[in-house]
C-alpha positions, -999 to +999 in steps of 0.1 A: +000+000+000+017+033-010+025+058+016+014+095+013+040+121+023+048+158+019+079+165-002+099+193-019+096+190-057+112+210-085+086+209-112+105+227-139+139+243-146+146+273-125+111+276-110+107+279-072+103+245-056+069+234-042+059+213-012+035+187-027+019+154-016+037+123-031+032+086-030+060+064-018+057+027-026+062-002-001+097-015-005+103-041-031+132-065-032+164-049-020+147-017-010+139+001+023+113+027+033+128+054+054+111+080+077+133+111+072+141+131+103+165+157+089+181+166+056+208+192+048+205+218+020+233+212-004+244+232-035+236+200-055+199+205-048+201+239-063+219+226-093+191+201-098+164+228-094+182+250-120+187+221-145+224+222-143+226+184-137+199+170-159+165+176-174+145+148-159+119+170-142+101+168-119+128+162-093+123+151-058+151+170-040+172+163-010+200+138-004+219+146+028+197+129+053+193+108+084+162+089+095+147+056+107+139+025+087+102+020+086+100-012+065+123-034+045+117-053+013+123-090+004+159-101+006+170-073+029+188-089+059+212-064+073+186-037+082+154-039+102+125-015+110+137+009+137+173+010+126+188+046+126+205+053+093+224+079+073+215+079+036+243+076+010+241+084-027+267+057-034+258+021-028+285-001-044+271-028-066+299-053-059+299-064-096+311-035-118+347-033-130+356-008-102+342-031-075+358-062-090+392-043-088+386-037-050+379+000-056+342+002-046+345+040-039+345+044-077+315+021-083+301+027-118+267+010-111+257+023-077+224+009-066+191+029-063+156+019-056+139+006-088+103+016-080+095+053-087+080+077-062+052+097-078+032+129-074-002+124-058-030+131-083-026+148-116-035+136-151-002+119-161-003+082-149+023+055-148+017+019-159+012+010-123-015+036-119+004+061-099+008+098-107+036+115-125+070+098-118+095+118-098+133+117-104+149+113-070+179+136-067+210+114-064+187+084-061+175+096-027+149+124-026+150+131+011+133+165+014+103+144+022+086+128+052+093+094+037+116+082+009+124+049-008+160+039-013+181+008-021+191-010+011+228-003+003+221+034+005+210+032+041+240+030+065+233+021+101+250+044+126+249+050+163+215+065+172+231+088+198+239+113+171+210+136+165+197+135+129+204+172+122+242+165+126+243+129+115+227+136+081+254+160+071+279+132+066+256+119+039+271+144+014+289+176+021+309+167+052+319+134+037+328+150+004+351+175+020+366+153+047+373+126+021+387+150-004+415+157+021+419+123+037+412+099+009+416+117-024+443+141-013+461+116+009+470+143+034+495+130+059+516+141+089+536+172+082+519+182+049+510+217+040+474+221+027+455+250+012+417+249+009+399+273-015+363+280-005+353+278+032+317+267+030+305+234+044+326+212+021+357+233+024+355+234+062+351+197+063+382+194+042+400+217+066+389+195+095+400+164+077+434+178+069+439+189+105+429+154+118+453+138+093+482+156+108+489+185+084+513+210+100+498+239+081+462+243+068+456+275+049+420+286+044+413+308+013+380+327+009+365+361+000+346+364+032+362+372+066+333+355+085+339+323+067+376+326+073+369+330+110+348+298+109+376+280+091+400+287+120+375+269+143+376+239+120+414+237+122+429+263+098+463+275+109+463+305+085+437+324+065+439+344+032+412+368+021+415+366-017+393+396-023+422+420-021+452+396-021+467+373-047+460+339-031+487+321-050+514+345-038+499+345-003+500+307+000+535+306-014+546+331+012+532+309+039+549+278+026+585+290+023+579+302-013+571+267-025+533+263-025+512+237-006+516+199-009+479+195-013+454+221-026+417+215-024+393+235-046+360+234-029+345+260-052+346+244-086+351+275-109+378+280-136+393+309-116+397+288-085+410+258-103+437+279-120+446+293-086+448+258-071+469+246-100+496+273-094+492+272-056+508+237-054+544+229-047+562+211-075+548+176-077+519+187-054+484+174-056+453+194-067+419+180-056+388+194-071+357+187-050+336+218-058+311+209-085+314+230-117+285+239-140+284+220-174+295+250-196+326+259-176+360+255-193+396+256-181+427+264-203+463+258-190+496+259-208+506+223-216+542+230-206+530+239-171+510+207-169+542+188-177+568+208-158+549+212-126+542+175-123+521+161-095+485+150-096+453+166-107+424+147-091+386+150-090+371+138-057+338+120-061+320+119-028+354+122-010+363+088-025+344+073+004+330+039+011+298+048+031+295+015+050+331+020+063+333+058+067+299+069+080+301+050+112+337+062+117+327+099+114+297+094+137+320+078+163+345+107+160+316+131+165+302+113+195+337+112+211+341+149+207+368+147+180+348+160+151+322+187+157+294+181+132+272+205+152+294+234+141+283+230+105+247+237+113+238+273+107+200+270+111+172+244+112+142+250+089+110+233+077+101+218+043+083+251+034+115+271+039+137+258+012+137+287-013+149+312+014+176+286+024+187+285-013+190+323-013+211+323+019+233+296+005+239+316-027+248+347-007+272+327+014+254+334+047+253+298+059+274+267+062+244+244+062+207+249+066+191+217+078+155+207+071+139+191+101+110+169+090 
């Protein structure tokens, strides 16, 4: 019997989102029904609303969430009703070429629920008799009272962590932390620069600090964000509004540049800065998501002569089943302050103002409490 729920839907490109009733199916084989408790507002949600990721409207937004398993489908043995979970948009399939090579964090066939969630009512009908099918953002769709996901997308964690904080590791915090620890391979004694001190950038700063970096340089245009970066572990800050950030980072690293530079913005200007901000043979990690029409041009001789590695970080190269419980345990032991990322808590009806605050750089994370 389908479950009725309120949810945030982007009906068409660039239009304000709406809170509408949807139908969520009972879980089928390999699926679980989740009662959502909290979901963070991520830039990716805005990209979906604006059509920068795809054109499969209407979209059911939200993907950075924590909640409780309400029901499990046939064949699900590792989860049970009542389990407290964080949702992951990567659920390794175990069969693709990346998984077979023991690199499940690159899984090319990540699992999602196969049954669609649908709008309640309307004239467009599916073959099963439901309303218009919704495309769940990143296969989750968690700005909703309930959602349906593949069992592998629901990672059981310690229920002592309140959902407003726990859900953040489902995307932004994991992406930033993993960009430093997994993709960048930051180690003891390294120098690190992070461009962009929003939620993802500050998670990268926290990750680099925990990994033993001796110097973590935060770069941003906003003094308020730079102040926050220091609380996450930055040893130095650079306001790039009136300062050449490349020269500033070089000056702070003995004239050499940083061992690892993390671009948490994802624009051609910041990528170029990150490229030249590295020491010779240094590593550039891009974790900020660019828009499809953005381009970068660099002299080929510089690509050759500067050496090193240019990497993209997909979800912090994480393995959710391994990494989510670790980050929750660090949080509960007082070693990783997830609460510091929460700027405000809001309701389902407050998403458009939250998008505006995010675009203006006024928040690290707005969190929808369902």
